[in-house]
C-alpha positions as CSV (number, residue, x, y, z in Angstrom):
1,M,47.5,50.2,-25.6
2,G,45.7,52.3,-23.3
3,A,45.4,53.9,-19.8
4,G,46.6,52.1,-17.6
5,D,49.2,50.3,-19.2
6,R,52.5,50.3,-17.8
7,I,54.9,50.4,-20.3
8,G,59.1,50.0,-20.4
9,L,61.2,52.2,-22.6
10,D,64.7,51.8,-23.5
11,I,66.7,54.0,-25.6
12,F,70.2,52.3,-26.7
13,N,73.0,54.0,-24.9
14,V,70.6,56.1,-23.5
15,P,70.1,55.2,-19.9
16,E,69.1,58.5,-18.7
17,Y,65.9,58.1,-20.8
18,S,64.7,54.8,-20.2
19,R,62.9,54.1,-17.5
20,E,58.7,53.0,-17.3
21,Y,56.1,55.1,-17.8
22,Q,52.1,54.8,-17.2
23,I,49.7,55.6,-19.7
24,L,47.9,58.4,-18.2
25,V,44.1,58.6,-18.6
26,N,44.3,60.9,-21.8
27,G,46.4,57.6,-23.2
28,T,49.6,59.7,-23.5
29,V,52.8,59.5,-21.5
30,N,55.5,62.3,-20.3
31,L,58.6,61.3,-21.7
32,A,61.9,63.0,-20.7
33,L,63.1,65.5,-23.3
34,I,60.5,65.3,-25.8
35,G,57.6,65.3,-23.9
36,S,53.8,64.4,-23.9
37,V,53.5,61.5,-26.5
38,S,49.8,59.6,-27.3
39,L,49.8,56.1,-27.4
40,K,46.2,55.4,-27.4
41,G,45.1,52.7,-29.3
42,L,49.1,51.9,-30.6
43,T,50.7,48.9,-30.6
44,L,54.2,48.0,-28.7
45,Q,56.0,48.5,-32.7
46,Q,53.9,51.4,-33.5
47,A,54.6,53.0,-30.3
48,S,58.6,52.3,-30.6
49,N,58.4,54.2,-33.7
50,L,56.6,57.3,-32.6
51,I,58.8,57.9,-30.0
52,S,61.9,57.1,-31.7
53,S,60.6,59.8,-34.7
54,Q,60.4,62.1,-31.7
55,Y,63.8,61.6,-30.2
56,A,65.4,61.9,-33.5
57,R,65.3,65.7,-33.0
58,F,67.4,65.3,-30.4
59,L,69.4,62.4,-30.6
60,R,71.2,60.8,-33.7
61,R,69.8,57.7,-35.3
62,P,68.4,56.8,-31.4
63,I,66.8,53.0,-31.0
64,V,64.0,53.2,-28.6
65,T,62.3,49.7,-27.6
66,V,58.7,49.4,-26.2
67,N,58.0,46.9,-23.8
68,L,54.8,46.5,-22.1
69,V,55.3,46.0,-18.4
70,A,52.4,45.5,-16.6
71,A,48.4,45.4,-19.1
72,R,45.8,47.2,-17.7
73,P,42.6,44.9,-17.0
74,V,40.3,44.3,-19.6
75,Q,37.1,45.8,-19.3
76,V,34.3,44.4,-20.5
77,A,30.4,44.2,-19.8
78,I,28.2,41.0,-19.5
79,A,24.2,40.8,-19.4
80,G,21.5,38.4,-19.9
81,E,21.2,35.3,-18.3
82,V,24.3,35.3,-16.1
83,I,23.7,35.4,-12.0
84,R,25.4,39.0,-12.2
85,S,25.1,41.8,-15.2
86,G,27.6,44.5,-15.1
87,S,30.9,45.8,-16.0
88,Y,34.2,43.9,-15.1
89,S,37.8,44.5,-14.8
90,I,39.4,41.2,-15.5
91,P,43.7,41.1,-15.0
92,L,45.8,39.8,-18.0
93,T,47.6,36.9,-16.9
94,G,51.4,36.2,-17.5
95,A,54.4,38.2,-16.9
96,G,55.9,41.4,-18.6
97,G,58.9,42.7,-19.9
98,A,61.0,42.4,-23.6
99,G,60.0,38.9,-25.2
100,A,57.6,38.3,-22.5
101,G,53.4,38.0,-23.2
102,F,50.2,38.1,-21.7
103,Q,46.9,36.2,-22.0
104,L,44.1,37.9,-22.4
105,P,41.0,37.1,-20.5
106,T,38.6,34.3,-22.2
107,L,34.9,34.4,-22.6
108,S,34.7,31.7,-20.1
109,Q,36.4,34.0,-17.2
110,A,34.5,36.5,-18.2
111,L,31.2,34.5,-17.8
112,T,33.1,32.5,-14.3
113,L,33.6,36.6,-13.4
114,A,29.8,37.1,-13.7
115,G,28.9,33.9,-11.3
116,G,27.8,32.2,-14.0
117,I,25.6,31.3,-16.4
118,T,21.6,30.4,-16.0
119,Q,19.9,27.5,-17.1
120,S,17.8,29.4,-18.8
121,A,20.7,30.4,-21.5
122,N,21.0,29.8,-25.2
123,L,24.5,28.8,-25.9
124,R,23.8,28.9,-29.4
125,Q,23.1,32.6,-30.4
126,V,25.6,34.3,-27.7
127,R,25.9,38.4,-29.1
128,L,29.7,39.9,-28.9
129,L,29.8,43.5,-29.3
130,R,33.3,44.8,-29.8
131,P,34.3,48.2,-30.7
132,G,35.6,48.5,-34.2
133,F,34.4,45.4,-35.5
134,G,30.0,45.8,-34.3
135,T,28.5,42.7,-33.3
136,I,29.4,39.0,-34.1
137,N,27.0,36.1,-33.0
138,L,28.9,32.9,-31.4
139,N,27.6,29.6,-31.0
140,V,29.3,28.5,-27.6
141,L,27.0,25.3,-26.9
142,G,29.5,23.0,-27.4
143,L,32.0,24.6,-25.4
144,V,29.9,23.1,-22.8
145,T,28.6,20.0,-24.3
146,R,31.6,18.9,-25.8
147,G,34.3,20.6,-24.2
148,E,35.3,22.9,-27.8
149,L,37.8,25.0,-26.9
150,C,38.3,27.0,-29.8
151,E,34.5,28.3,-28.9
152,D,36.0,29.6,-25.9
153,I,37.3,33.4,-27.8
154,T,39.7,35.7,-26.0
155,L,38.1,38.9,-25.2
156,R,39.3,42.5,-26.1
157,D,39.3,45.6,-24.0
158,G,35.5,47.4,-24.5
159,D,33.6,44.0,-25.5
160,S,30.3,43.3,-24.2
161,I,28.7,40.0,-23.9
162,F,25.0,39.1,-24.0
163,I,23.6,35.7,-23.4
164,P,20.2,35.2,-24.9
165,T,17.5,33.4,-23.0
166,S,16.3,30.7,-24.7
167,T,12.5,30.2,-25.7
168,S,12.3,26.6,-24.5
169,I,14.6,24.5,-21.6
170,N,15.9,21.5,-22.8
171,L,16.4,19.2,-19.9
172,T,20.1,17.7,-22.0
173,T,21.3,20.8,-22.4
174,A,20.4,22.4,-19.0
175,Q,22.3,19.5,-17.1
176,D,25.3,20.3,-19.3
177,I,25.0,23.8,-18.0
178,A,24.4,23.4,-14.3
179,T,27.5,21.1,-14.7
180,S,29.7,22.8,-16.4
181,N,32.7,25.1,-15.0
182,I,30.9,28.2,-16.1
183,A,27.8,27.2,-13.9
184,P,27.0,29.3,-10.8
185,T,28.7,27.8,-7.7
186,Q,26.7,25.9,-5.4
187,N,28.1,26.8,-2.3
188,V,25.0,29.1,-0.9
189,P,21.6,28.5,0.0
190,L,18.7,28.3,-2.9
191,N,15.6,29.7,-1.6
192,I,13.0,27.2,-3.4
193,L,9.6,26.8,-3.2
194,V,7.5,23.5,-3.1
195,A,4.1,23.3,-3.9
196,G,1.3,20.7,-4.4
197,E,1.3,16.9,-3.4
198,V,4.3,16.9,-1.2
199,L,4.0,16.7,3.2
200,R,4.8,20.4,3.8
201,P,4.7,22.7,0.9
202,G,5.8,26.0,1.1
203,P,9.2,28.1,0.8
204,V,12.4,25.6,1.4
205,I,15.8,26.1,1.8
206,V,18.1,23.7,-0.1
207,Q,21.6,23.7,1.4
208,P,24.8,23.3,-0.2
209,D,25.5,19.3,0.1
210,Q,29.2,18.6,2.2
211,T,29.7,15.7,-0.8
212,G,29.5,17.8,-3.2
213,A,26.0,17.1,-4.7
214,L,24.4,19.6,-6.7
215,P,21.0,20.6,-5.6
216,T,18.3,19.2,-7.7
217,V,14.6,18.9,-7.7
218,S,14.8,15.8,-5.8
219,R,16.7,17.6,-3.0
220,A,14.0,20.2,-2.8
221,I,11.3,17.7,-2.4
222,Q,12.9,15.4,0.5
223,V,13.5,19.1,2.3
224,A,9.7,19.3,1.7
225,G,8.9,15.8,3.7
226,G,8.7,14.1,0.6
227,V,5.8,13.6,-2.2
228,T,2.1,11.7,-1.3
229,Q,0.5,8.9,-2.6
230,A,-1.4,11.3,-4.9
231,A,1.2,13.2,-6.7
232,D,1.6,12.9,-10.1
233,L,5.4,12.5,-10.9
234,S,5.0,12.6,-14.4
235,Q,4.0,16.0,-14.5
236,V,6.1,17.6,-12.5
237,R,6.4,21.4,-13.1
238,L,9.1,23.7,-12.4
239,R,8.7,27.4,-12.6
240,R,11.9,29.8,-13.3
241,F,12.1,33.8,-14.1
242,T,14.7,34.4,-16.2
243,R,16.8,36.9,-16.3
244,G,14.5,39.2,-18.4
245,G,11.8,38.9,-15.7
246,R,9.8,36.4,-18.0
247,E,8.7,32.8,-16.7
248,Q,9.8,29.6,-17.9
249,I,7.7,26.5,-17.2
250,I,9.8,23.4,-17.3
251,G,8.3,19.9,-17.4
252,V,10.0,17.1,-15.4
253,N,9.0,13.5,-15.5
254,L,10.4,12.0,-11.9
255,N,9.1,8.5,-13.0
256,Q,11.7,8.4,-15.4
257,V,14.2,8.9,-12.6
258,L,12.8,6.3,-10.3
259,Q,12.1,3.9,-12.7
260,G,14.4,4.4,-15.6
261,G,17.4,6.0,-14.0
262,D,17.3,9.2,-16.3
263,R,19.1,11.5,-14.1
264,R,18.7,14.8,-16.7
265,Q,14.5,15.0,-15.3
266,D,16.4,15.4,-12.1
267,L,16.6,19.0,-13.1
268,I,19.4,21.3,-11.4
269,L,17.9,23.9,-9.0
270,Q,19.1,27.7,-9.5
271,Q,18.1,30.5,-6.8
272,G,14.2,31.3,-6.6
273,D,13.0,28.3,-8.5
274,T,9.5,27.1,-7.8
275,I,8.4,23.5,-8.2
276,V,5.1,22.3,-8.4
277,I,3.8,18.6,-8.0
278,P,0.5,18.2,-9.3
279,T,-2.3,15.8,-8.4
280,A,-3.3,12.8,-10.3
281,A,-6.3,12.1,-11.9
282,T,-6.5,8.6,-10.5
283,I,-4.8,6.8,-7.8
284,N,-1.8,4.7,-9.4
285,P,-1.0,1.6,-7.3
286,N,2.0,1.0,-9.5
287,Q,3.3,4.8,-9.3
288,S,2.2,4.3,-5.2
289,F,4.5,1.6,-4.9
290,S,7.3,3.4,-7.0
291,I,7.3,6.5,-4.9
292,T,7.0,4.3,-1.6
293,N,10.4,2.5,-2.4
294,S,11.8,5.9,-3.3
295,T,14.4,8.6,-1.7
296,L,11.2,10.9,-2.8
297,A,9.0,9.2,-0.3
298,P,8.1,10.7,3.9
299,T,10.1,9.2,6.3
300,Q,6.7,8.0,8.2
301,N,7.6,8.4,11.8
302,Q,3.9,9.8,12.5
303,P,0.7,7.6,12.9
304,I,-1.6,8.3,10.3
305,N,-5.6,8.3,10.9
306,I,-7.8,6.4,7.8
307,V,-11.0,4.9,7.9
308,V,-12.2,1.6,7.3
309,V,-15.7,0.7,6.5
310,G,-18.0,-1.7,4.3
311,E,-17.4,-5.6,5.1
312,V,-14.9,-5.5,7.6
313,T,-15.2,-7.0,11.1
314,R,-14.9,-3.2,12.8
315,P,-15.5,-0.7,10.5
316,G,-14.8,2.6,11.3
317,P,-11.6,5.6,12.2
318,Y,-8.5,4.0,12.7
319,T,-5.1,5.4,13.5
320,V,-2.2,3.1,12.5
321,Q,1.7,3.4,12.8
322,P,3.9,3.1,10.4
323,S,6.4,0.2,9.9
324,Q,9.3,-0.5,12.0
325,T,11.2,0.9,8.8
326,G,9.6,4.2,8.4
327,S,7.3,3.1,5.9
328,P,3.5,3.8,5.4
329,P,1.1,1.5,6.8
330,T,-0.6,-0.6,3.7
331,L,-4.2,-1.3,2.9
332,S,-3.6,-4.8,4.2
333,R,-2.4,-3.6,7.6
334,A,-5.7,-1.0,7.6
335,L,-7.9,-3.8,6.8
336,Q,-6.0,-5.8,10.0
337,A,-6.9,-3.1,12.4
338,A,-10.0,-3.1,11.3
339,G,-10.3,-6.8,12.3
340,G,-10.1,-8.2,8.7
341,I,-12.4,-8.5,6.2
342,N,-15.9,-10.4,6.3
343,Q,-16.2,-13.4,3.7
344,T,-18.8,-11.6,2.0
345,A,-16.8,-9.1,1.3
346,D,-16.1,-8.5,-2.6
347,I,-12.1,-8.1,-2.8
348,T,-11.6,-7.7,-6.3
349,Q,-13.5,-4.1,-6.0
350,V,-12.0,-2.5,-2.8
351,Q,-12.1,1.1,-3.4
352,L,-9.4,3.9,-1.7
353,R,-10.4,7.1,-1.7
354,R,-8.2,10.0,-0.7
355,I,-8.4,13.9,-0.6
356,T,-5.6,15.5,-2.7
357,R,-4.0,19.0,-1.9
358,D,-6.3,21.0,-4.1
359,G,-9.5,19.3,-1.9
360,S,-10.3,16.8,-4.7
361,T,-11.3,13.4,-4.1
362,Q,-9.2,10.9,-5.9
363,T,-11.0,6.9,-6.1
364,T,-9.2,3.8,-7.3
365,T,-10.2,0.2,-7.5
366,I,-8.2,-2.6,-5.7
367,N,-8.3,-5.8,-6.5
368,L,-6.9,-7.8,-3.3
369,Q,-7.4,-11.4,-5.4
370,Q,-4.2,-10.6,-7.0
371,L,-2.5,-10.2,-4.2
372,L,-3.9,-13.6,-2.8
373,Q,-3.3,-15.2,-5.6
374,G,-0.3,-13.9,-7.6
375,G,1.6,-12.0,-4.6
376,D,0.9,-8.9,-6.7
377,R,2.2,-6.4,-4.2
378,R,1.4,-3.4,-6.0
379,Q,-2.4,-3.7,-4.9
380,D,-1.3,-3.7,-1.1
381,I,-1.2,-0.1,-1.8
382,F,0.8,2.5,0.7
383,L,-1.6,4.6,2.5
384,Q,-1.3,8.2,3.4
385,E,-3.1,11.0,6.1
386,G,-6.8,10.6,5.7
387,D,-7.6,7.4,2.7
388,S,-10.8,6.1,3.4
389,I,-11.0,2.3,3.0
390,V,-14.4,1.0,1.2
391,V,-14.9,-3.0,1.2
392,P,-18.0,-3.5,-0.9
393,T,-20.5,-6.6,-0.8
394,A,-20.3,-9.3,-2.7
395,T,-23.1,-9.4,-5.0
396,E,-23.2,-13.5,-4.9
397,P,-22.1,-15.3,-1.9
398,L,-18.6,-16.1,-3.0
399,P,-17.3,-19.9,-4.2
400,V,-15.6,-21.8,-1.6
401,A,-12.2,-21.7,-2.6
402,Q,-12.1,-18.0,-2.7
403,S,-13.9,-17.8,0.7
404,L,-11.3,-20.5,2.1
405,E,-8.7,-17.9,0.4
406,I,-9.6,-15.2,2.3
407,V,-10.5,-16.7,5.8
408,S,-6.8,-18.2,5.4
409,S,-5.2,-14.9,4.6
410,S,-3.3,-12.3,6.9
411,I,-6.6,-9.5,6.1
412,A,-9.3,-11.9,7.4
413,A,-10.8,-11.9,10.5
414,D,-8.6,-13.4,13.9
415,P,-9.0,-16.9,13.8
416,S,-8.6,-16.9,17.4
417,Q,-11.4,-15.2,18.6
418,P,-14.2,-16.8,19.1
419,L,-17.2,-16.7,17.3
420,N,-21.3,-16.4,18.2
421,V,-23.5,-18.2,15.9
422,A,-27.1,-19.5,15.8
423,V,-28.0,-23.4,15.1
424,V,-31.4,-23.9,14.6
425,G,-33.7,-26.3,12.9
426,E,-32.5,-30.5,12.6
427,V,-30.1,-30.4,15.3
428,S,-30.2,-31.9,19.4
429,R,-29.9,-28.2,20.5
430,P,-31.2,-25.5,18.6
431,G,-29.6,-22.0,20.1
432,T,-26.7,-20.0,19.9
433,Y,-23.6,-20.9,20.4
434,T,-20.2,-19.3,21.0
435,I,-17.7,-21.4,18.7
436,Q,-14.2,-21.5,20.0
437,P,-11.0,-21.7,18.1
438,F,-10.4,-25.7,16.8
439,R,-7.1,-27.1,18.7
440,P,-6.9,-30.4,17.8
441,A,-4.7,-32.5,20.5
442,P,-1.5,-33.7,19.0
443,G,-1.3,-36.2,16.7
444,V,-5.1,-37.1,16.4
445,Q,-7.1,-35.9,13.2
446,G,-10.4,-35.5,13.4
447,A,-12.9,-36.4,11.0
448,L,-14.2,-32.9,9.9
449,P,-13.1,-30.1,11.7
450,S,-11.4,-27.7,10.7
451,F,-9.2,-26.1,7.8
452,A,-6.2,-25.1,10.4
453,G,-8.1,-24.0,13.2
454,L,-10.5,-22.1,11.6
455,P,-14.5,-22.0,12.7
456,T,-16.3,-24.4,10.4
457,L,-20.0,-25.4,10.2
458,S,-19.4,-29.1,11.4
459,Q,-18.0,-27.7,14.1
460,A,-21.2,-25.4,15.0
461,I,-23.4,-28.4,14.6
462,Q,-21.3,-30.7,16.3
463,Q,-21.5,-27.8,19.6
464,A,-25.4,-27.9,19.1
465,G,-25.2,-31.7,19.8
466,G,-25.1,-32.9,16.1
467,I,-28.5,-33.4,13.6
468,T,-31.2,-35.1,14.2
469,Q,-32.0,-38.4,12.0
470,L,-34.6,-35.7,10.4
471,A,-31.7,-33.6,8.9
472,D,-31.7,-33.0,5.4
473,I,-28.0,-32.9,5.2
474,R,-28.0,-32.2,1.4
475,R,-29.5,-28.4,1.9
476,I,-27.9,-27.2,5.1
477,E,-28.1,-23.3,4.8
478,V,-25.4,-21.0,6.1
479,R,-27.3,-17.6,6.4
480,R,-24.8,-14.6,6.5
481,N,-26.0,-10.6,7.0
482,T,-24.1,-8.0,4.8
483,R,-22.9,-4.7,5.9
484,L,-25.9,-3.2,3.7
485,G,-28.5,-5.0,5.8
486,T,-28.8,-8.3,3.1
487,Q,-28.5,-11.5,3.3
488,Q,-26.1,-14.0,1.6
489,I,-27.3,-18.1,1.7
490,L,-25.0,-20.5,1.3
491,V,-25.8,-23.9,0.7
492,S,-23.8,-27.4,2.1
493,N,-24.2,-31.0,0.1
494,F,-22.7,-32.6,3.8
495,W,-23.9,-36.3,1.7
496,Q,-20.8,-35.3,-0.2
497,L,-18.6,-34.5,2.6
498,L,-19.4,-38.0,4.1
499,Q,-19.4,-39.3,0.7
500,S,-16.2,-38.2,-1.1
501,G,-14.6,-36.3,1.8
502,D,-15.4,-32.9,-0.2
503,R,-14.1,-30.6,2.5
504,S,-15.1,-27.2,0.3
505,Q,-18.6,-28.6,1.9
506,D,-17.6,-27.5,5.6
507,L,-18.0,-23.8,5.0
508,I,-16.2,-21.6,7.2
509,L,-18.1,-19.3,9.3
510,Q,-17.8,-15.8,10.5
511,Q,-19.3,-13.5,13.2
512,G,-23.3,-13.7,13.2
513,D,-24.3,-16.6,11.0
514,T,-26.9,-18.6,11.1
515,I,-26.8,-21.9,10.5
516,F,-30.3,-23.9,9.4
517,V,-30.6,-27.6,9.2
518,P,-33.8,-28.4,7.3
519,T,-36.1,-31.5,7.4
520,A,-35.8,-33.9,5.2
521,Q,-39.0,-34.9,3.1
522,D,-38.0,-38.4,2.8
523,V,-35.2,-40.5,5.0
524,D,-33.6,-42.9,3.1
525,P,-33.0,-45.9,5.5
526,S,-29.9,-46.7,3.5
527,E,-28.4,-43.5,4.0
528,A,-29.3,-43.6,8.2
529,P,-26.1,-46.1,8.9
530,Q,-23.2,-43.6,7.7
531,I,-24.8,-40.4,8.8
532,A,-25.1,-41.9,12.1
533,A,-21.7,-43.5,12.4
534,S,-20.4,-39.6,11.2
535,S,-19.4,-36.8,14.1
536,L,-22.3,-34.9,12.4
537,S,-24.4,-36.8,14.4
538,P,-24.7,-37.2,18.4
539,A,-23.4,-39.9,20.0
540,T,-26.6,-41.0,21.7
541,I,-30.2,-40.5,21.3
542,R,-33.2,-40.4,24.2
543,V,-36.2,-42.7,23.6
544,N,-38.8,-43.1,26.5
545,V,-39.7,-47.6,27.1
546,V,-42.2,-47.4,29.1
547,G,-44.7,-50.4,30.0
548,E,-43.8,-54.1,30.6
549,V,-39.8,-54.3,30.4
550,I,-37.4,-55.0,32.6
551,R,-36.2,-51.4,32.7
552,P,-38.8,-49.0,31.5
553,G,-38.0,-44.8,31.3
554,I,-35.3,-42.9,29.3
555,T,-32.6,-44.8,27.7
556,Q,-29.9,-43.7,25.9
557,I,-28.9,-45.9,22.8
558,P,-26.7,-44.8,20.0
559,P,-28.0,-43.2,16.7
560,N,-29.3,-45.3,13.6
561,T,-30.5,-48.0,16.6
562,S,-33.3,-50.5,15.8
563,L,-36.5,-51.0,17.8
564,N,-35.9,-54.3,18.9
565,Q,-32.3,-53.2,20.1
566,A,-34.0,-50.3,21.9
567,L,-36.2,-53.2,23.7
568,L,-33.4,-55.4,24.3
569,A,-31.3,-52.4,26.1
570,A,-34.1,-51.3,28.1
571,G,-34.0,-55.6,29.7
572,G,-36.1,-57.1,27.1
573,F,-39.8,-57.5,27.8
574,N,-40.9,-58.7,31.5
575,P,-41.6,-62.5,30.7
576,T,-44.9,-62.9,33.1
577,R,-46.7,-59.6,32.0
578,A,-45.6,-58.5,28.8
579,K,-47.7,-58.4,25.5
580,K,-44.3,-59.9,23.3
581,S,-46.2,-59.5,20.1
582,V,-47.3,-55.8,19.8
583,V,-45.8,-52.5,20.6
584,E,-46.8,-49.3,20.3
585,L,-44.5,-46.2,19.0
586,L,-44.8,-42.8,19.6
587,R,-43.6,-40.1,17.6
588,L,-43.3,-36.6,17.7
589,N,-42.9,-34.9,14.4
590,P,-41.3,-31.8,12.9
591,N,-44.7,-29.9,12.4
592,G,-46.2,-30.8,16.0
593,T,-48.2,-33.5,15.3
594,V,-47.8,-37.0,16.9
595,T,-47.6,-40.2,15.5
596,K,-48.6,-43.6,16.4
597,R,-47.9,-46.9,15.5
598,N,-48.6,-50.7,16.4
599,I,-45.6,-52.8,15.0
600,T,-45.4,-56.7,15.2
601,I,-42.3,-57.6,17.3
602,N,-40.4,-60.4,15.4
603,F,-36.4,-60.0,16.8
604,S,-35.4,-62.6,14.0
605,R,-36.0,-59.3,11.4
606,G,-33.5,-56.8,10.3
607,I,-34.0,-53.2,9.9
608,N,-37.4,-52.7,8.3
609,E,-39.5,-49.4,8.5
610,E,-42.9,-51.5,9.4
611,A,-41.4,-54.3,11.4
612,N,-38.3,-52.9,13.1
613,P,-37.6,-48.9,12.7
614,I,-35.1,-46.9,13.0
615,L,-36.0,-44.8,16.2
616,R,-35.0,-41.2,16.5
617,D,-34.7,-38.9,19.4
618,N,-37.5,-38.5,22.0
619,D,-39.4,-41.4,20.5
620,V,-41.9,-43.2,23.4
621,I,-42.0,-47.2,22.8
622,I,-45.3,-48.7,25.3
623,V,-45.2,-52.3,25.5
624,R,-48.6,-53.1,26.9
625,R,-49.5,-55.9,29.3
626,S,-50.5,-59.7,28.3
627,V,-54.3,-60.7,28.6
628,S,-53.1,-62.3,31.3
629,A,-51.6,-59.8,32.9
630,E,-54.6,-58.1,32.5
631,I,-57.0,-60.7,34.3
632,T,-54.5,-60.9,37.1
633,D,-54.6,-57.2,37.4
634,G,-58.1,-57.2,37.1
635,L,-58.5,-59.6,40.3
636,R,-56.2,-58.4,42.4
637,T,-58.2,-54.4,41.7
638,W,-61.8,-56.7,42.9
639,L,-59.6,-58.5,45.2
640,D,-57.8,-55.5,47.5
641,P,-60.7,-54.6,49.4
642,I,-62.2,-57.5,50.1
643,S,-58.9,-58.6,51.2
644,N,-58.3,-55.1,53.4
645,F,-61.7,-55.9,54.9
646,F,-61.3,-59.6,56.0
647,S,-57.0,-57.6,57.4
648,I,-59.2,-55.4,59.4
649,F,-61.8,-57.6,60.4
650,N,-59.4,-60.1,62.2
651,L,-57.2,-56.9,63.6
652,I,-60.6,-56.2,65.2
653,R,-60.9,-59.9,66.5
654,I,-57.2,-59.8,67.8
655,F,-58.3,-56.5,70.2
656,E,-61.0,-58.0,71.8
657,S,-59.3,-61.1,72.7
658,L,-56.9,-58.9,74.9
């Protein structure tokens, strides 16, 4: 017993001396008849024996009983890794009186009274200093990890408890401590500092959750606006000061939370913690995708400013709006905003450059071909404020299949917009043209145009009036300028298109292309009918039939028309004046020279380069006069003046007769 205890004194058959007493500060009580008696440090039985011996001087064989009516609070001291170190008075629980007992406070009650232990506590080496017993080393980790009540020892008055600091933090143990009943209560706001790759770095206040959820690292990040795409979630650091003033650094891998559901990594916070989100050395598309689809991502309700350069239709800075769901814009959306990528782009080496919080630049290479071919959504990386996208130029012209893959994707230039191209060489009307989107009539399938409405090479040639009969359709070139100022040349073999239906030869055009149709060195007459019958050739060509025919002048004839057919189209020879055995054929050659040939006419012969050649656009056929027509015309020329003279003479005679 000690000062503050309230005892009940009962002396059998002496009620006038039986009553309750308060043990004084000096550990004594003033009893009737015998005066002051020191009870400090005695048990109830010892106190009964002492008081009985004192009353024996005045009473005959006194029977004395001492009961503890109200025990004094237990005074203990607590220091170390608790929220509020200091001295505490802990009342005993239970009822007093005869036969009744009191329950001494336990270690867990004392720790709770001190505000709870911190996660930095080393529960394996708790020290208890008890008067008269010295220092007792306790391992109470099992109390919070396995609920072992035997470790929750009872305390005595004057005990001193010291909770040491762990040299390192075990995430599992920290989680067990933070969720135990000896942890600090979470009904007060926590002042936390969040720095690094978050949307709004700086001090934040994490308010208590009404649902009872504990304040964790992820909650603090959410309060700070969420992590940026440049964050390295595998190297998050939590800085915490111990009660001794020493700083602890705890490594947290939030990737394990997002990918494996390891809740231990989402460490429960304490007052004054600092969270540092470092910058990743490189941009990781996998982590970017994981971040954006997690609760750690910022709710993007503001547009972001980015730059798109390289092989896109309209390179430059852009402001891209977030999606309707609030997720940040993706790489593909940025490319669409820039008008789409060109066919000269190397989509396997697209670069994303990102300025981090520390001012450094992250660069990653993205393979959009994996997105288009395999549907790898990770390549469609999410963007953030200030990102720069560089679409490089392919070193070689893309294969037709890959080019078609680009132009038919959502990241290509808008196919509904007209294209300005130039068509030169062996076409009917060389020049610049605007190719409108191809929209076939319902139920009509064209022979050549075009891939799902995309502007093709054949469409441009048709708009330029079709090829001439001197065209080398095996080496048609599409000359394409890149953003680097270089030129790519794609060669198309339209003979394969006509022969086997190889649609890959009908190249898809893009803005600014130049189409060159070269002149054939040798024209195979056997191929001419098939070429002329295709949609590559014009519907008609113009030849000029002059001289002794029924309808001289410009005659419109189909391509692959022979000289004999052209003469018939002009009405045939003038039966009385034409020289029917031979005609002259004048032809303007591509090099600017003119070829003149005499062709012997034989209407019974088929197409033959010598006797009945196939005509070309702007050929001139001259049908000369026969010998008799020349004589007649000569006589008429000689006789016309004489006849005119006699006509005048006769006219004079008529006037004279009047």
